[in-house]
Backbone atoms as SQL, in Angstrom:
CREATE TABLE atoms (id INTEGER PRIMARY KEY, chain TEXT, resi INTEGER, resn TEXT, atom TEXT, x REAL, y REAL, z REAL);
INSERT INTO atoms VALUES
  (1, 'A', 1, 'MET', 'N', -40.725, 27.684, 23.636),
  (2, 'A', 1, 'MET', 'CA', -40.006, 27.107, 22.520),
  (3, 'A', 1, 'MET', 'C', -38.502, 27.050, 22.787),
  (4, 'A', 2, 'PRO', 'N', -37.897, 28.005, 23.498),
  (5, 'A', 2, 'PRO', 'CA', -36.459, 27.959, 23.704),
  (6, 'A', 2, 'PRO', 'C', -35.994, 26.707, 24.458),
  (7, 'A', 3, 'ASP', 'N', -36.793, 26.156, 25.365),
  (8, 'A', 3, 'ASP', 'CA', -36.320, 24.993, 26.101),
  (9, 'A', 3, 'ASP', 'C', -36.447, 23.696, 25.296),
  (10, 'A', 4, 'LYS', 'N', -37.023, 23.747, 24.106),
  (11, 'A', 4, 'LYS', 'CA', -37.133, 22.562, 23.268),
  (12, 'A', 4, 'LYS', 'C', -36.139, 22.593, 22.099),
  (13, 'A', 5, 'SER', 'N', -35.252, 23.536, 22.083),
  (14, 'A', 5, 'SER', 'CA', -34.302, 23.628, 20.967),
  (15, 'A', 5, 'SER', 'C', -33.237, 22.537, 21.075),
  (16, 'A', 6, 'LEU', 'N', -32.781, 22.090, 19.924),
  (17, 'A', 6, 'LEU', 'CA', -31.741, 21.063, 19.883),
  (18, 'A', 6, 'LEU', 'C', -30.375, 21.711, 19.921),
  (19, 'A', 7, 'LYS', 'N', -29.504, 21.105, 20.659),
  (20, 'A', 7, 'LYS', 'CA', -28.142, 21.618, 20.719),
  (21, 'A', 7, 'LYS', 'C', -27.252, 20.630, 19.970),
  (22, 'A', 8, 'GLY', 'N', -26.605, 21.120, 18.962),
  (23, 'A', 8, 'GLY', 'CA', -25.754, 20.259, 18.141),
  (24, 'A', 8, 'GLY', 'C', -24.286, 20.526, 18.390),
  (25, 'A', 9, 'HIS', 'N', -23.502, 19.709, 17.776),
  (26, 'A', 9, 'HIS', 'CA', -22.050, 19.883, 17.847),
  (27, 'A', 9, 'HIS', 'C', -21.568, 20.266, 16.469),
  (28, 'A', 10, 'GLY', 'N', -20.624, 21.172, 16.414),
  (29, 'A', 10, 'GLY', 'CA', -20.061, 21.596, 15.132),
  (30, 'A', 10, 'GLY', 'C', -19.186, 20.518, 14.533),
  (31, 'A', 11, 'LEU', 'N', -18.841, 20.712, 13.289),
  (32, 'A', 11, 'LEU', 'CA', -17.931, 19.773, 12.643),
  (33, 'A', 11, 'LEU', 'C', -16.599, 19.764, 13.377),
  (34, 'A', 12, 'GLY', 'N', -16.036, 18.608, 13.532),
  (35, 'A', 12, 'GLY', 'CA', -14.758, 18.504, 14.225),
  (36, 'A', 12, 'GLY', 'C', -14.904, 18.632, 15.721),
  (37, 'A', 13, 'GLY', 'N', -16.106, 18.500, 16.206),
  (38, 'A', 13, 'GLY', 'CA', -16.335, 18.613, 17.649),
  (39, 'A', 13, 'GLY', 'C', -15.738, 17.445, 18.391),
  (40, 'A', 14, 'LYS', 'N', -15.688, 17.554, 19.703),
  (41, 'A', 14, 'LYS', 'CA', -15.109, 16.500, 20.522),
  (42, 'A', 14, 'LYS', 'C', -16.070, 15.336, 20.653),
  (43, 'A', 15, 'SER', 'N', -15.490, 14.150, 20.730),
  (44, 'A', 15, 'SER', 'CA', -16.293, 12.949, 20.879),
  (45, 'A', 15, 'SER', 'C', -16.826, 12.873, 22.298),
  (46, 'A', 16, 'LEU', 'N', -18.023, 12.345, 22.432),
  (47, 'A', 16, 'LEU', 'CA', -18.609, 12.173, 23.748),
  (48, 'A', 16, 'LEU', 'C', -18.257, 10.810, 24.339),
  (49, 'A', 17, 'ALA', 'N', -17.533, 9.971, 23.567),
  (50, 'A', 17, 'ALA', 'CA', -17.158, 8.646, 24.054),
  (51, 'A', 17, 'ALA', 'C', -16.047, 8.768, 25.081),
  (52, 'A', 18, 'ASP', 'N', -16.094, 7.895, 26.057),
  (53, 'A', 18, 'ASP', 'CA', -15.093, 7.890, 27.117),
  (54, 'A', 18, 'ASP', 'C', -13.884, 7.086, 26.650),
  (55, 'A', 19, 'GLY', 'N', -12.686, 7.601, 26.811),
  (56, 'A', 19, 'GLY', 'CA', -11.469, 6.934, 26.376),
  (57, 'A', 19, 'GLY', 'C', -10.927, 5.952, 27.393),
  (58, 'A', 20, 'ALA', 'N', -11.598, 5.785, 28.524),
  (59, 'A', 20, 'ALA', 'CA', -11.110, 4.878, 29.559),
  (60, 'A', 20, 'ALA', 'C', -11.243, 3.430, 29.087),
  (61, 'A', 21, 'GLY', 'N', -10.232, 2.633, 29.340),
  (62, 'A', 21, 'GLY', 'CA', -10.265, 1.226, 29.002),
  (63, 'A', 21, 'GLY', 'C', -9.894, 0.929, 27.561),
  (64, 'A', 22, 'VAL', 'N', -9.541, 1.941, 26.793),
  (65, 'A', 22, 'VAL', 'CA', -9.155, 1.729, 25.400),
  (66, 'A', 22, 'VAL', 'C', -7.669, 1.394, 25.364),
  (67, 'A', 23, 'GLU', 'N', -7.349, 0.270, 24.757),
  (68, 'A', 23, 'GLU', 'CA', -5.952, -0.138, 24.664),
  (69, 'A', 23, 'GLU', 'C', -5.451, 0.158, 23.255),
  (70, 'A', 24, 'LEU', 'N', -4.438, 0.989, 23.154),
  (71, 'A', 24, 'LEU', 'CA', -3.881, 1.356, 21.856),
  (72, 'A', 24, 'LEU', 'C', -2.993, 0.234, 21.325),
  (73, 'A', 25, 'ALA', 'N', -2.897, 0.144, 20.017),
  (74, 'A', 25, 'ALA', 'CA', -2.028, -0.844, 19.382),
  (75, 'A', 25, 'ALA', 'C', -0.571, -0.516, 19.684),
  (76, 'A', 26, 'ALA', 'N', 0.275, -1.533, 19.651),
  (77, 'A', 26, 'ALA', 'CA', 1.704, -1.324, 19.903),
  (78, 'A', 26, 'ALA', 'C', 2.265, -0.409, 18.816),
  (79, 'A', 27, 'ARG', 'N', 3.048, 0.559, 19.256),
  (80, 'A', 27, 'ARG', 'CA', 3.584, 1.542, 18.315),
  (81, 'A', 27, 'ARG', 'C', 5.086, 1.707, 18.500),
  (82, 'A', 28, 'GLN', 'N', 5.684, 2.302, 17.467),
  (83, 'A', 28, 'GLN', 'CA', 7.103, 2.648, 17.533),
  (84, 'A', 28, 'GLN', 'C', 7.302, 3.994, 16.859),
  (85, 'A', 29, 'GLU', 'N', 8.253, 4.736, 17.364),
  (86, 'A', 29, 'GLU', 'CA', 8.515, 6.073, 16.825),
  (87, 'A', 29, 'GLU', 'C', 9.836, 6.049, 16.060),
  (88, 'A', 30, 'ILE', 'N', 9.821, 6.586, 14.855),
  (89, 'A', 30, 'ILE', 'CA', 11.010, 6.611, 14.003),
  (90, 'A', 30, 'ILE', 'C', 11.363, 8.070, 13.718),
  (91, 'A', 31, 'ALA', 'N', 12.627, 8.415, 13.893),
  (92, 'A', 31, 'ALA', 'CA', 13.094, 9.777, 13.647),
  (93, 'A', 31, 'ALA', 'C', 13.652, 9.888, 12.234),
  (94, 'A', 32, 'PHE', 'N', 13.456, 11.054, 11.619),
  (95, 'A', 32, 'PHE', 'CA', 13.952, 11.336, 10.272),
  (96, 'A', 32, 'PHE', 'C', 14.713, 12.663, 10.298),
  (97, 'A', 33, 'VAL', 'N', 15.699, 12.792, 9.406),
  (98, 'A', 33, 'VAL', 'CA', 16.472, 14.026, 9.262),
  (99, 'A', 33, 'VAL', 'C', 16.577, 14.332, 7.777),
  (100, 'A', 34, 'CYS', 'N', 16.218, 15.572, 7.401),
  (101, 'A', 34, 'CYS', 'CA', 16.312, 15.956, 5.996),
  (102, 'A', 34, 'CYS', 'C', 17.682, 16.579, 5.726),
  (103, 'A', 35, 'PRO', 'N', 18.070, 16.718, 4.456),
  (104, 'A', 35, 'PRO', 'CA', 19.389, 17.281, 4.125),
  (105, 'A', 35, 'PRO', 'C', 19.596, 18.703, 4.651),
  (106, 'A', 36, 'LYS', 'N', 18.507, 19.424, 4.915),
  (107, 'A', 36, 'LYS', 'CA', 18.620, 20.794, 5.436),
  (108, 'A', 36, 'LYS', 'C', 18.698, 20.827, 6.957),
  (109, 'A', 37, 'GLY', 'N', 18.745, 19.646, 7.600),
  (110, 'A', 37, 'GLY', 'CA', 18.921, 19.566, 9.043),
  (111, 'A', 37, 'GLY', 'C', 17.636, 19.547, 9.853),
  (112, 'A', 38, 'HIS', 'N', 16.483, 19.555, 9.203),
  (113, 'A', 38, 'HIS', 'CA', 15.224, 19.489, 9.945),
  (114, 'A', 38, 'HIS', 'C', 15.035, 18.077, 10.487),
  (115, 'A', 39, 'GLU', 'N', 14.694, 17.988, 11.771),
  (116, 'A', 39, 'GLU', 'CA', 14.466, 16.693, 12.395),
  (117, 'A', 39, 'GLU', 'C', 12.998, 16.576, 12.776),
  (118, 'A', 40, 'PHE', 'N', 12.434, 15.386, 12.547),
  (119, 'A', 40, 'PHE', 'CA', 11.049, 15.126, 12.948),
  (120, 'A', 40, 'PHE', 'C', 10.895, 13.645, 13.176),
  (121, 'A', 41, 'SER', 'N', 9.856, 13.260, 13.877),
  (122, 'A', 41, 'SER', 'CA', 9.623, 11.839, 14.113),
  (123, 'A', 41, 'SER', 'C', 8.171, 11.502, 13.827),
  (124, 'A', 42, 'LEU', 'N', 7.948, 10.259, 13.432),
  (125, 'A', 42, 'LEU', 'CA', 6.618, 9.765, 13.100),
  (126, 'A', 42, 'LEU', 'C', 6.362, 8.484, 13.878),
  (127, 'A', 43, 'THR', 'N', 5.102, 8.241, 14.186),
  (128, 'A', 43, 'THR', 'CA', 4.717, 7.049, 14.915),
  (129, 'A', 43, 'THR', 'C', 4.092, 6.046, 13.949),
  (130, 'A', 44, 'PHE', 'N', 4.558, 4.800, 14.029),
  (131, 'A', 44, 'PHE', 'CA', 4.060, 3.724, 13.186),
  (132, 'A', 44, 'PHE', 'C', 3.635, 2.564, 14.068),
  (133, 'A', 45, 'ALA', 'N', 2.768, 1.721, 13.523),
  (134, 'A', 45, 'ALA', 'CA', 2.390, 0.497, 14.223),
  (135, 'A', 45, 'ALA', 'C', 3.627, -0.388, 14.359),
  (136, 'A', 46, 'ALA', 'N', 3.671, -1.188, 15.415),
  (137, 'A', 46, 'ALA', 'CA', 4.844, -2.023, 15.675),
  (138, 'A', 46, 'ALA', 'C', 5.081, -3.023, 14.551),
  (139, 'A', 47, 'GLU', 'N', 4.004, -3.524, 13.924),
  (140, 'A', 47, 'GLU', 'CA', 4.178, -4.529, 12.875),
  (141, 'A', 47, 'GLU', 'C', 4.258, -3.913, 11.478),
  (142, 'A', 48, 'ALA', 'N', 4.240, -2.582, 11.371),
  (143, 'A', 48, 'ALA', 'CA', 4.269, -1.921, 10.061),
  (144, 'A', 48, 'ALA', 'C', 5.647, -2.028, 9.421),
  (145, 'A', 49, 'GLU', 'N', 5.661, -2.064, 8.085),
  (146, 'A', 49, 'GLU', 'CA', 6.921, -2.015, 7.346),
  (147, 'A', 49, 'GLU', 'C', 7.381, -0.558, 7.360),
  (148, 'A', 50, 'LEU', 'N', 8.539, -0.324, 7.914),
  (149, 'A', 50, 'LEU', 'CA', 8.995, 1.048, 8.131),
  (150, 'A', 50, 'LEU', 'C', 9.646, 1.628, 6.878),
  (151, 'A', 51, 'PRO', 'N', 9.268, 2.856, 6.508),
  (152, 'A', 51, 'PRO', 'CA', 9.879, 3.488, 5.337),
  (153, 'A', 51, 'PRO', 'C', 11.280, 3.985, 5.666),
  (154, 'A', 52, 'THR', 'N', 12.123, 4.049, 4.661),
  (155, 'A', 52, 'THR', 'CA', 13.472, 4.587, 4.861),
  (156, 'A', 52, 'THR', 'C', 13.537, 6.057, 4.458),
  (157, 'A', 53, 'LEU', 'N', 12.566, 6.518, 3.661),
  (158, 'A', 53, 'LEU', 'CA', 12.506, 7.914, 3.229),
  (159, 'A', 53, 'LEU', 'C', 11.123, 8.474, 3.543),
  (160, 'A', 54, 'TRP', 'N', 11.073, 9.791, 3.871),
  (161, 'A', 54, 'TRP', 'CA', 9.802, 10.454, 4.125),
  (162, 'A', 54, 'TRP', 'C', 9.971, 11.924, 3.763),
  (163, 'A', 55, 'GLU', 'N', 8.920, 12.523, 3.254),
  (164, 'A', 55, 'GLU', 'CA', 8.984, 13.938, 2.875),
  (165, 'A', 55, 'GLU', 'C', 9.013, 14.810, 4.118),
  (166, 'A', 56, 'CYS', 'N', 9.969, 15.725, 4.162),
  (167, 'A', 56, 'CYS', 'CA', 10.101, 16.645, 5.299),
  (168, 'A', 56, 'CYS', 'C', 8.879, 17.565, 5.347),
  (169, 'A', 57, 'PRO', 'N', 8.208, 17.662, 6.503),
  (170, 'A', 57, 'PRO', 'CA', 7.029, 18.522, 6.584),
  (171, 'A', 57, 'PRO', 'C', 7.348, 20.018, 6.530),
  (172, 'A', 58, 'ARG', 'N', 8.600, 20.401, 6.763),
  (173, 'A', 58, 'ARG', 'CA', 8.955, 21.822, 6.755),
  (174, 'A', 58, 'ARG', 'C', 9.384, 22.334, 5.391),
  (175, 'A', 59, 'CYS', 'N', 10.194, 21.532, 4.668),
  (176, 'A', 59, 'CYS', 'CA', 10.735, 22.040, 3.404),
  (177, 'A', 59, 'CYS', 'C', 10.379, 21.168, 2.200),
  (178, 'A', 60, 'GLY', 'N', 9.848, 19.968, 2.425),
  (179, 'A', 60, 'GLY', 'CA', 9.422, 19.125, 1.321),
  (180, 'A', 60, 'GLY', 'C', 10.512, 18.272, 0.696),
  (181, 'A', 61, 'THR', 'N', 11.749, 18.359, 1.183),
  (182, 'A', 61, 'THR', 'CA', 12.805, 17.515, 0.625),
  (183, 'A', 61, 'THR', 'C', 12.689, 16.102, 1.201),
  (184, 'A', 62, 'GLU', 'N', 13.419, 15.172, 0.621),
  (185, 'A', 62, 'GLU', 'CA', 13.347, 13.781, 1.038),
  (186, 'A', 62, 'GLU', 'C', 14.246, 13.561, 2.251),
  (187, 'A', 63, 'ALA', 'N', 13.631, 13.185, 3.375),
  (188, 'A', 63, 'ALA', 'CA', 14.380, 12.950, 4.610),
  (189, 'A', 63, 'ALA', 'C', 14.678, 11.461, 4.758),
  (190, 'A', 64, 'ARG', 'N', 15.829, 11.155, 5.377),
  (191, 'A', 64, 'ARG', 'CA', 16.222, 9.763, 5.625),
  (192, 'A', 64, 'ARG', 'C', 16.082, 9.457, 7.109),
  (193, 'A', 65, 'ARG', 'N', 15.997, 8.182, 7.400),
  (194, 'A', 65, 'ARG', 'CA', 15.867, 7.770, 8.799),
  (195, 'A', 65, 'ARG', 'C', 17.114, 8.154, 9.579),
  (196, 'A', 66, 'ALA', 'N', 16.907, 8.597, 10.819),
  (197, 'A', 66, 'ALA', 'CA', 18.013, 9.034, 11.656),
  (198, 'A', 66, 'ALA', 'C', 18.816, 7.857, 12.203),
  (199, 'A', 67, 'ASP', 'N', 18.227, 6.651, 12.213),
  (200, 'A', 67, 'ASP', 'CA', 18.944, 5.492, 12.758),
  (201, 'A', 67, 'ASP', 'C', 19.931, 4.884, 11.761),
  (202, 'A', 68, 'GLY', 'N', 20.069, 5.481, 10.599),
  (203, 'A', 68, 'GLY', 'CA', 21.077, 5.053, 9.628),
  (204, 'A', 68, 'GLY', 'C', 20.640, 3.981, 8.656),
  (205, 'A', 69, 'VAL', 'N', 19.397, 3.525, 8.723),
  (206, 'A', 69, 'VAL', 'CA', 18.920, 2.514, 7.776),
  (207, 'A', 69, 'VAL', 'C', 18.813, 3.164, 6.403),
  (208, 'A', 70, 'GLN', 'N', 19.504, 2.581, 5.420),
  (209, 'A', 70, 'GLN', 'CA', 19.549, 3.144, 4.072),
  (210, 'A', 70, 'GLN', 'C', 18.463, 2.510, 3.201),
  (211, 'A', 71, 'PRO', 'N', 17.927, 3.275, 2.247),
  (212, 'A', 71, 'PRO', 'CA', 16.933, 2.696, 1.331),
  (213, 'A', 71, 'PRO', 'C', 17.578, 1.659, 0.420),
  (214, 'A', 72, 'GLU', 'N', 16.781, 0.647, 0.044),
  (215, 'A', 72, 'GLU', 'CA', 17.275, -0.380, -0.860),
  (216, 'A', 72, 'GLU', 'C', 17.487, 0.223, -2.243),
  (217, 'A', 73, 'VAL', 'N', 18.582, -0.165, -2.857),
  (218, 'A', 73, 'VAL', 'CA', 18.851, 0.292, -4.210),
  (219, 'A', 73, 'VAL', 'C', 18.147, -0.664, -5.158),
  (220, 'A', 74, 'LYS', 'N', 17.196, -0.139, -5.904),
  (221, 'A', 74, 'LYS', 'CA', 16.440, -0.969, -6.829),
  (222, 'A', 74, 'LYS', 'C', 17.130, -0.966, -8.182),
  (223, 'A', 75, 'GLU', 'N', 17.267, -2.171, -8.726),
  (224, 'A', 75, 'GLU', 'CA', 17.854, -2.270, -10.059),
  (225, 'A', 75, 'GLU', 'C', 16.792, -1.919, -11.072),
  (226, 'A', 76, 'GLY', 'N', 17.060, -0.912, -11.837),
  (227, 'A', 76, 'GLY', 'CA', 16.121, -0.505, -12.867),
  (228, 'A', 76, 'GLY', 'C', 16.568, -1.007, -14.226),
  (229, 'A', 77, 'LYS', 'N', 15.622, -1.078, -15.119),
  (230, 'A', 77, 'LYS', 'CA', 15.970, -1.476, -16.478),
  (231, 'A', 77, 'LYS', 'C', 16.711, -0.331, -17.144),
  (232, 'A', 78, 'PRO', 'N', 17.716, -0.652, -17.959),
  (233, 'A', 78, 'PRO', 'CA', 18.368, 0.431, -18.691),
  (234, 'A', 78, 'PRO', 'C', 17.375, 0.997, -19.710),
  (235, 'A', 79, 'PRO', 'N', 17.483, 2.270, -20.007),
  (236, 'A', 79, 'PRO', 'CA', 16.539, 2.855, -20.962),
  (237, 'A', 79, 'PRO', 'C', 16.677, 2.222, -22.344),
  (238, 'A', 80, 'ARG', 'N', 15.544, 1.979, -22.967),
  (239, 'A', 80, 'ARG', 'CA', 15.550, 1.394, -24.315),
  (240, 'A', 80, 'ARG', 'C', 15.722, 2.501, -25.341),
  (241, 'A', 81, 'THR', 'N', 16.649, 2.283, -26.260),
  (242, 'A', 81, 'THR', 'CA', 16.887, 3.248, -27.328),
  (243, 'A', 81, 'THR', 'C', 16.028, 2.884, -28.538),
  (244, 'A', 82, 'HIS', 'N', 16.019, 3.767, -29.513),
  (245, 'A', 82, 'HIS', 'CA', 15.299, 3.484, -30.761),
  (246, 'A', 82, 'HIS', 'C', 15.881, 2.240, -31.434),
  (247, 'A', 83, 'TRP', 'N', 17.199, 2.112, -31.359),
  (248, 'A', 83, 'TRP', 'CA', 17.860, 0.958, -31.964),
  (249, 'A', 83, 'TRP', 'C', 17.401, -0.339, -31.279),
  (250, 'A', 84, 'ASP', 'N', 17.299, -0.326, -29.956),
  (251, 'A', 84, 'ASP', 'CA', 16.838, -1.515, -29.225),
  (252, 'A', 84, 'ASP', 'C', 15.434, -1.914, -29.664),
  (253, 'A', 85, 'MET', 'N', 14.553, -0.938, -29.790),
  (254, 'A', 85, 'MET', 'CA', 13.182, -1.230, -30.188),
  (255, 'A', 85, 'MET', 'C', 13.114, -1.734, -31.631),
  (256, 'A', 86, 'LEU', 'N', 13.954, -1.160, -32.499),
  (257, 'A', 86, 'LEU', 'CA', 13.997, -1.607, -33.891),
  (258, 'A', 86, 'LEU', 'C', 14.499, -3.044, -33.979),
  (259, 'A', 87, 'ARG', 'N', 15.517, -3.369, -33.169),
  (260, 'A', 87, 'ARG', 'CA', 16.083, -4.725, -33.167),
  (261, 'A', 87, 'ARG', 'C', 15.095, -5.758, -32.628),
  (262, 'A', 88, 'GLU', 'N', 14.121, -5.318, -31.828),
  (263, 'A', 88, 'GLU', 'CA', 13.094, -6.242, -31.355),
  (264, 'A', 88, 'GLU', 'C', 12.156, -6.652, -32.490),
  (265, 'A', 89, 'ARG', 'N', 12.002, -5.776, -33.473),
  (266, 'A', 89, 'ARG', 'CA', 11.069, -6.033, -34.573),
  (267, 'A', 89, 'ARG', 'C', 11.736, -6.584, -35.825),
  (268, 'A', 90, 'ARG', 'N', 13.005, -6.259, -36.069),
  (269, 'A', 90, 'ARG', 'CA', 13.683, -6.631, -37.323),
  (270, 'A', 90, 'ARG', 'C', 15.026, -7.285, -37.026),
  (271, 'A', 91, 'SER', 'N', 15.434, -8.184, -37.926),
  (272, 'A', 91, 'SER', 'CA', 16.765, -8.796, -37.830),
  (273, 'A', 91, 'SER', 'C', 17.745, -7.931, -38.636),
  (274, 'A', 92, 'ILE', 'N', 19.033, -8.173, -38.437),
  (275, 'A', 92, 'ILE', 'CA', 20.064, -7.411, -39.169),
  (276, 'A', 92, 'ILE', 'C', 19.927, -7.615, -40.678),
  (277, 'A', 93, 'PRO', 'N', 19.728, -8.851, -41.189),
  (278, 'A', 93, 'PRO', 'CA', 19.552, -9.009, -42.642),
  (279, 'A', 93, 'PRO', 'C', 18.338, -8.232, -43.180),
  (280, 'A', 94, 'GLU', 'N', 17.237, -8.214, -42.412),
  (281, 'A', 94, 'GLU', 'CA', 16.062, -7.439, -42.845),
  (282, 'A', 94, 'GLU', 'C', 16.390, -5.951, -42.901),
  (283, 'A', 95, 'LEU', 'N', 17.104, -5.470, -41.915),
  (284, 'A', 95, 'LEU', 'CA', 17.474, -4.052, -41.878),
  (285, 'A', 95, 'LEU', 'C', 18.413, -3.703, -43.029),
  (286, 'A', 96, 'GLU', 'N', 19.353, -4.596, -43.353),
  (287, 'A', 96, 'GLU', 'CA', 20.266, -4.349, -44.472),
  (288, 'A', 96, 'GLU', 'C', 19.498, -4.301, -45.784),
  (289, 'A', 97, 'GLU', 'N', 18.497, -5.162, -45.933),
  (290, 'A', 97, 'GLU', 'CA', 17.677, -5.171, -47.144),
  (291, 'A', 97, 'GLU', 'C', 16.869, -3.870, -47.270),
  (292, 'A', 98, 'ILE', 'N', 16.271, -3.422, -46.168),
  (293, 'A', 98, 'ILE', 'CA', 15.492, -2.174, -46.173),
  (294, 'A', 98, 'ILE', 'C', 16.394, -0.990, -46.485),
  (295, 'A', 99, 'LEU', 'N', 17.599, -0.992, -45.915),
  (296, 'A', 99, 'LEU', 'CA', 18.559, 0.078, -46.170),
  (297, 'A', 99, 'LEU', 'C', 18.951, 0.116, -47.644),
  (298, 'A', 100, 'ALA', 'N', 19.216, -1.038, -48.212),
  (299, 'A', 100, 'ALA', 'CA', 19.601, -1.100, -49.634),
  (300, 'A', 100, 'ALA', 'C', 18.464, -0.578, -50.517),
  (301, 'A', 101, 'GLU', 'N', 17.229, -0.987, -50.221),
  (302, 'A', 101, 'GLU', 'CA', 16.077, -0.497, -51.000),
  (303, 'A', 101, 'GLU', 'C', 15.950, 1.018, -50.888),
  (304, 'A', 102, 'ARG', 'N', 16.102, 1.525, -49.695),
  (305, 'A', 102, 'ARG', 'CA', 15.961, 2.974, -49.478),
  (306, 'A', 102, 'ARG', 'C', 17.074, 3.737, -50.183),
  (307, 'A', 103, 'LEU', 'N', 18.308, 3.237, -50.127),
  (308, 'A', 103, 'LEU', 'CA', 19.428, 3.892, -50.814),
  (309, 'A', 103, 'LEU', 'C', 19.204, 3.890, -52.315),
  (310, 'A', 104, 'ASP', 'N', 18.724, 2.797, -52.869),
  (311, 'A', 104, 'ASP', 'CA', 18.422, 2.738, -54.311),
  (312, 'A', 104, 'ASP', 'C', 17.357, 3.768, -54.673),
  (313, 'A', 105, 'GLN', 'N', 16.345, 3.886, -53.821),
  (314, 'A', 105, 'GLN', 'CA', 15.258, 4.851, -54.074),
  (315, 'A', 105, 'GLN', 'C', 15.794, 6.285, -54.050),
  (316, 'A', 106, 'ILE', 'N', 16.654, 6.583, -53.080),
  (317, 'A', 106, 'ILE', 'CA', 17.216, 7.940, -52.974),
  (318, 'A', 106, 'ILE', 'C', 18.116, 8.230, -54.175),
  (319, 'A', 107, 'ARG', 'N', 18.926, 7.275, -54.581),
  (320, 'A', 107, 'ARG', 'CA', 19.823, 7.456, -55.725),
  (321, 'A', 107, 'ARG', 'C', 19.029, 7.666, -57.018),
  (322, 'A', 108, 'SER', 'N', 17.928, 6.942, -57.187),
  (323, 'A', 108, 'SER', 'CA', 17.128, 7.082, -58.418),
  (324, 'A', 108, 'SER', 'C', 16.385, 8.437, -58.461),
  (325, 'A', 109, 'GLU', 'N', 16.013, 8.955, -57.295),
  (326, 'A', 109, 'GLU', 'CA', 15.342, 10.267, -57.253),
  (327, 'A', 109, 'GLU', 'C', 16.326, 11.405, -57.541),
  (328, 'A', 110, 'GLY', 'N', 17.601, 11.196, -57.159),
  (329, 'A', 110, 'GLY', 'CA', 18.620, 12.225, -57.329),
  (330, 'A', 110, 'GLY', 'C', 19.136, 12.323, -58.756),
  (331, 'A', 111, 'SER', 'N', 18.952, 11.317, -59.613),
  (332, 'A', 111, 'SER', 'CA', 19.506, 11.358, -60.960),
  (333, 'A', 111, 'SER', 'C', 18.616, 12.054, -61.933);
């Protein structure tokens, strides 16, 4: 029975395929530096859109590219206030009318 036993490979075992003749895709290496001075590099495909920021693997802070390419500044919408949202729903004359009604109600309750 021992000579008929199956021999398996564990998880994460090495591939039995031969790597000869395999042509890898064109690649490029980009270096990053975090604010704490940690330097690391990553490999990307040649046609990939390259990131300008990457999380530092040592400390987790945001690292910038070492070649000086700066991230694009995105224009964000200004935060909407309660007044902005109210003005989307009501006109100034409507608001003045509601205010007058509310003031009359408060004055009548106080007397």
